[in-house]
N, CA and C atoms as an extended XYZ file, in Angstrom:
273
Properties=species:S:1:pos:R:3:atomname:S:1:resname:S:1:resid:I:1 pbc="F F F"
N        25.068       20.572       -7.204 N   MET     1
C        24.301       20.261       -8.215 CA  MET     1
C        22.917       21.555       -8.454 C   MET     1
N        22.669       21.907       -9.518 N   PRO     2
C        21.863       23.140       -9.509 CA  PRO     2
C        20.157       22.689       -9.154 C   PRO     2
N        19.478       23.647       -8.793 N   ILE     3
C        18.209       23.319       -8.201 CA  ILE     3
C        17.261       22.672       -9.226 C   ILE     3
N        17.375       23.061      -10.493 N   MET     4
C        16.543       22.626      -11.587 CA  MET     4
C        16.982       21.132      -11.798 C   MET     4
N        18.167       20.816      -11.882 N   LYS     5
C        18.514       19.395      -12.104 CA  LYS     5
C        17.928       18.488      -10.949 C   LYS     5
N        18.117       18.945       -9.702 N   LYS     6
C        17.549       18.239       -8.586 CA  LYS     6
C        16.084       18.055       -8.752 C   LYS     6
N        15.127       19.046       -9.146 N   LEU     7
C        13.946       19.018       -9.361 CA  LEU     7
C        13.522       18.055      -10.401 C   LEU     7
N        14.331       18.068      -11.570 N   ILE     8
C        13.816       17.026      -12.593 CA  ILE     8
C        14.327       15.685      -12.238 C   ILE     8
N        15.273       15.483      -11.337 N   MET     9
C        15.610       14.138      -11.156 CA  MET     9
C        14.600       13.540       -9.947 C   MET     9
N        14.308       14.336       -9.129 N   ALA    10
C        13.149       13.996       -8.144 CA  ALA    10
C        11.939       13.752       -8.819 C   ALA    10
N        11.469       14.474       -9.769 N   LEU    11
C        10.283       14.269      -10.514 CA  LEU    11
C        10.352       12.912      -11.275 C   LEU    11
N        11.436       12.741      -11.963 N   ALA    12
C        11.749       11.356      -12.815 CA  ALA    12
C        11.522       10.360      -11.778 C   ALA    12
N        12.317       10.464      -10.471 N   VAL    13
C        12.125        9.190       -9.515 CA  VAL    13
C        10.710        8.794       -8.985 C   VAL    13
N        10.023       10.002       -8.748 N   MET    14
C         8.619        9.944       -8.286 CA  MET    14
C         7.665        9.209       -9.293 C   MET    14
N         7.855        9.631      -10.643 N   THR    15
C         7.057        9.224      -11.571 CA  THR    15
C         7.466        7.669      -11.844 C   THR    15
N         8.536        7.195      -11.878 N   ALA    16
C         8.977        5.798      -11.833 CA  ALA    16
C         8.376        4.968      -10.670 C   ALA    16
N         8.427        5.642       -9.543 N   LEU    17
C         7.875        4.832       -8.210 CA  LEU    17
C         6.465        4.702       -8.418 C   LEU    17
N         5.719        5.608       -8.987 N   VAL    18
C         4.390        5.789       -8.954 CA  VAL    18
C         3.836        4.930      -10.267 C   VAL    18
N         4.349        4.881      -11.310 N   VAL    19
C         3.939        4.229      -12.572 CA  VAL    19
C         4.311        2.677      -12.490 C   VAL    19
N         5.419        2.322      -11.866 N   ALA    20
C         5.973        0.859      -12.078 CA  ALA    20
C         4.887        0.125      -11.490 C   ALA    20
N         4.494        0.078      -10.401 N   PRO    21
C         3.575       -0.915       -9.772 CA  PRO    21
C         2.258       -1.006      -10.562 C   PRO    21
N         1.724        0.173      -11.071 N   ILE    22
C         0.502        0.016      -12.082 CA  ILE    22
C         0.854       -0.603      -13.497 C   ILE    22
N         2.120       -0.389      -13.946 N   ALA    23
C         2.467       -1.019      -15.202 CA  ALA    23
C         2.580       -2.608      -15.129 C   ALA    23
N         3.193       -3.088      -13.993 N   SER    24
C         3.372       -4.364      -13.799 CA  SER    24
C         2.184       -5.111      -13.530 C   SER    24
N         1.146       -4.564      -13.003 N   ALA    25
C        -0.229       -5.281      -12.587 CA  ALA    25
C        -1.407       -5.145      -13.755 C   ALA    25
N        -1.058       -4.437      -14.875 N   THR    26
C        -1.930       -4.414      -15.772 CA  THR    26
C        -1.805       -5.202      -17.202 C   THR    26
N        -2.841       -5.850      -17.657 N   THR    27
C        -2.630       -6.604      -18.875 CA  THR    27
C        -3.493       -5.991      -20.000 C   THR    27
N        -2.988       -5.940      -21.281 N   VAL    28
C        -3.729       -5.262      -22.246 CA  VAL    28
C        -4.207       -6.541      -23.141 C   VAL    28
N        -5.437       -6.723      -23.447 N   GLU    29
C        -5.867       -7.718      -24.200 CA  GLU    29
C        -6.593       -7.236      -25.344 C   GLU    29
N        -6.201       -7.428      -26.657 N   CYS    30
C        -6.787       -7.148      -27.897 CA  CYS    30
C        -7.445       -8.221      -28.869 C   CYS    30
N        -8.702       -7.909      -29.160 N   THR    31
C        -9.451       -8.907      -30.081 CA  THR    31
C        -9.632       -8.226      -31.513 C   THR    31
N        -9.490       -9.048      -32.370 N   THR    32
C        -9.944       -8.435      -33.814 CA  THR    32
C       -11.055       -8.927      -34.198 C   THR    32
N       -11.844       -8.190      -35.021 N   SER    33
C       -12.946       -8.544      -35.626 CA  SER    33
C       -13.004       -9.019      -36.996 C   SER    33
N       -14.007       -9.545      -37.412 N   GLN    34
C       -14.008      -10.001      -38.751 CA  GLN    34
C       -13.585       -8.931      -39.845 C   GLN    34
N       -14.119       -7.783      -39.563 N   TYR    35
C       -13.831       -6.611      -40.668 CA  TYR    35
C       -12.590       -5.942      -40.453 C   TYR    35
N       -11.575       -6.440      -39.661 N   GLY    36
C       -10.258       -5.834      -39.455 CA  GLY    36
C       -10.131       -4.957      -38.270 C   GLY    36
N       -11.206       -4.587      -37.546 N   GLY    37
C       -10.940       -3.631      -36.560 CA  GLY    37
C       -10.431       -4.266      -35.330 C   GLY    37
N       -10.019       -3.632      -34.316 N   ALA    38
C        -9.284       -4.282      -33.149 CA  ALA    38
C        -9.815       -3.549      -31.912 C   ALA    38
N       -10.294       -4.298      -31.036 N   VAL    39
C       -10.791       -3.715      -29.624 CA  VAL    39
C        -9.925       -4.304      -28.593 C   VAL    39
N        -9.355       -3.360      -28.012 N   CYS    40
C        -8.302       -3.543      -26.727 CA  CYS    40
C        -9.128       -3.059      -25.513 C   CYS    40
N        -8.614       -4.061      -24.388 N   GLY    41
C        -9.096       -3.591      -23.074 CA  GLY    41
C        -8.035       -3.979      -22.285 C   GLY    41
N        -8.035       -3.094      -21.066 N   VAL    42
C        -7.068       -3.249      -20.146 CA  VAL    42
C        -7.698       -3.982      -18.814 C   VAL    42
N        -7.080       -4.977      -18.406 N   THR    43
C        -7.466       -5.751      -17.191 CA  THR    43
C        -6.421       -5.527      -16.115 C   THR    43
N        -6.718       -5.458      -14.873 N   THR    44
C        -5.916       -5.206      -13.880 CA  THR    44
C        -5.714       -6.271      -12.927 C   THR    44
N        -4.733       -6.788      -12.804 N   ASP    45
C        -4.507       -8.092      -11.853 CA  ASP    45
C        -4.487       -7.633      -10.358 C   ASP    45
N        -5.132       -8.440       -9.400 N   GLU    46
C        -4.964       -8.109       -8.050 CA  GLU    46
C        -3.578       -8.707       -7.664 C   GLU    46
N        -2.828       -7.833       -7.007 N   VAL    47
C        -1.609       -8.163       -6.606 CA  VAL    47
C        -1.362       -8.125       -5.056 C   VAL    47
N        -1.143       -9.279       -4.364 N   THR    48
C        -1.187       -9.171       -2.865 CA  THR    48
C         0.283       -9.273       -2.506 C   THR    48
N         0.735       -8.486       -1.841 N   VAL    49
C         2.136       -8.452       -1.404 CA  VAL    49
C         2.305       -8.840        0.222 C   VAL    49
N         3.133       -9.809        0.705 N   THR    50
C         3.217      -10.397        1.957 CA  THR    50
C         4.554      -10.079        2.394 C   THR    50
N         4.986       -9.423        3.299 N   HIS    51
C         6.212       -9.254        3.900 CA  HIS    51
C         6.378      -10.371        5.000 C   HIS    51
N         7.492      -11.183        4.791 N   GLU    52
C         7.838      -12.122        5.715 CA  GLU    52
C         9.400      -12.139        6.064 C   GLU    52
N         9.647      -12.180        7.335 N   THR    53
C        11.068      -12.357        7.707 CA  THR    53
C        11.607      -13.647        7.356 C   THR    53
N        12.751      -13.771        6.855 N   VAL    54
C        13.399      -14.881        6.214 CA  VAL    54
C        14.619      -15.040        6.941 C   VAL    54
N        15.246      -16.334        7.268 N   ASP    55
C        16.486      -16.598        7.902 CA  ASP    55
C        17.609      -16.458        6.839 C   ASP    55
N        18.269      -15.373        7.039 N   ALA    56
C        19.511      -15.199        6.050 CA  ALA    56
C        20.771      -15.876        6.453 C   ALA    56
N        20.800      -16.576        7.526 N   GLY    57
C        22.017      -17.409        7.721 CA  GLY    57
C        23.042      -16.533        8.503 C   GLY    57
N        22.978      -15.477        8.982 N   ILE    58
C        23.852      -14.672        9.466 CA  ILE    58
C        23.906      -15.017       11.140 C   ILE    58
N        24.894      -15.248       11.456 N   GLY    59
C        24.885      -15.689       13.057 CA  GLY    59
C        25.433      -14.603       13.823 C   GLY    59
N        25.523      -14.887       15.051 N   ASP    60
C        25.895      -13.724       16.021 CA  ASP    60
C        27.453      -13.570       15.906 C   ASP    60
N        28.166      -14.685       15.782 N   TRP    61
C        29.436      -14.650       15.484 CA  TRP    61
C        30.154      -13.896       14.323 C   TRP    61
N        29.350      -13.675       13.405 N   GLN    62
C        29.703      -12.776       12.257 CA  GLN    62
C        29.706      -11.552       12.557 C   GLN    62
N        28.739      -10.866       13.397 N   LEU    63
C        28.513       -9.641       13.701 CA  LEU    63
C        29.549       -9.419       14.659 C   LEU    63
N        30.018      -10.254       15.551 N   THR    64
C        31.112      -10.091       16.540 CA  THR    64
C        32.363       -9.982       15.776 C   THR    64
N        32.622      -10.839       14.696 N   SER    65
C        33.991      -10.692       14.090 CA  SER    65
C        33.983       -9.439       13.132 C   SER    65
N        32.869       -8.892       12.662 N   VAL    66
C        32.995       -7.711       11.953 CA  VAL    66
C        33.286       -6.585       12.878 C   VAL    66
N        32.664       -6.599       14.194 N   ILE    67
C        32.817       -5.466       14.985 CA  ILE    67
C        34.416       -5.425       15.433 C   ILE    67
N        34.970       -6.704       15.648 N   MET    68
C        36.353       -6.818       16.069 CA  MET    68
C        37.227       -6.451       14.885 C   MET    68
N        36.939       -6.702       13.649 N   ILE    69
C        37.710       -6.391       12.405 CA  ILE    69
C        37.777       -4.823       12.258 C   ILE    69
N        36.732       -4.208       12.555 N   LEU    70
C        36.649       -2.785       12.399 CA  LEU    70
C        37.501       -2.116       13.575 C   LEU    70
N        37.320       -2.645       14.768 N   GLY    71
C        37.951       -2.215       15.980 CA  GLY    71
C        39.466       -2.361       15.790 C   GLY    71
N        40.005       -3.475       15.307 N   LEU    72
C        41.208       -3.901       14.971 CA  LEU    72
C        41.884       -2.948       13.954 C   LEU    72
N        41.212       -2.528       12.892 N   SER    73
C        41.629       -1.820       11.948 CA  SER    73
C        41.779       -0.324       12.402 C   SER    73
N        40.796        0.186       13.157 N   ALA    74
C        40.917        1.457       13.710 CA  ALA    74
C        42.247        1.427       14.565 C   ALA    74
N        42.449        0.406       15.379 N   ILE    75
C        43.623        0.514       16.305 CA  ILE    75
C        44.885        0.540       15.264 C   ILE    75
N        44.902       -0.197       14.084 N   VAL    76
C        46.151       -0.199       13.350 CA  VAL    76
C        46.402        1.103       12.729 C   VAL    76
N        45.162        1.603       12.169 N   ALA    77
C        45.296        3.069       11.503 CA  ALA    77
C        45.678        4.292       12.488 C   ALA    77
N        45.426        4.136       13.719 N   THR    78
C        45.840        5.164       14.759 CA  THR    78
C        47.274        4.813       15.008 C   THR    78
N        47.651        3.538       15.100 N   GLY    79
C        49.165        3.351       15.223 CA  GLY    79
C        49.915        3.914       14.120 C   GLY    79
N        49.610        3.530       12.763 N   PHE    80
C        50.108        4.193       11.726 CA  PHE    80
C        50.242        5.717       11.805 C   PHE    80
N        49.145        6.460       12.145 N   TYR    81
C        49.144        7.666       12.213 CA  TYR    81
C        50.119        8.363       13.279 C   TYR    81
N        50.082        7.937       14.347 N   LYS    82
C        51.046        8.140       15.406 CA  LYS    82
C        52.562        7.939       15.082 C   LYS    82
N        52.837        6.781       14.315 N   LEU    83
C        54.158        6.395       13.844 CA  LEU    83
C        54.571        7.558       12.793 C   LEU    83
N        53.771        7.757       11.806 N   SER    84
C        54.097        8.722       10.734 CA  SER    84
C        54.131       10.087       11.175 C   SER    84
N        53.398       10.391       12.170 N   TYR    85
C        53.268       11.897       12.935 CA  TYR    85
C        54.700       12.043       13.491 C   TYR    85
N        55.069       10.990       14.294 N   ARG    86
C        56.396       10.929       15.009 CA  ARG    86
C        57.546       11.219       14.250 C   ARG    86
N        57.640       10.396       13.083 N   TRP    87
C        58.594       10.389       12.103 CA  TRP    87
C        58.703       11.831       11.372 C   TRP    87
N        57.603       12.352       11.170 N   TYR    88
C        57.544       13.706       10.556 CA  TYR    88
C        58.199       14.662       11.426 C   TYR    88
N        57.997       14.468       12.867 N   ILE    89
C        58.641       15.555       13.602 CA  ILE    89
C        60.040       15.427       13.690 C   ILE    89
N        60.515       14.085       13.914 N   LEU    90
C        62.006       13.983       14.014 CA  LEU    90
C        62.872       14.299       12.609 C   LEU    90
N        62.213       14.256       11.626 N   ASP    91
C        62.966       14.499       10.435 CA  ASP    91
C        63.163       16.050       10.202 C   ASP    91
């Protein structure tokens, strides 16, 4: 990827990350007067974010089963590799 393309993408991502929280926390209110003029004002809402750990329902047995499946698939892949390599030499 060319340097200029990376720079433009990084600038776009940084702009989105900086502007998104501000845009979501502001409210534009416009009032019209009797003579047809409009007065608009921007108010900023106070946003408090709390980070809490939630129970996702993932137990220890699921982690163990994932590790066992990965290990078993590695053993099977190694076996297929050894068999195919042996057959390649015998042909």
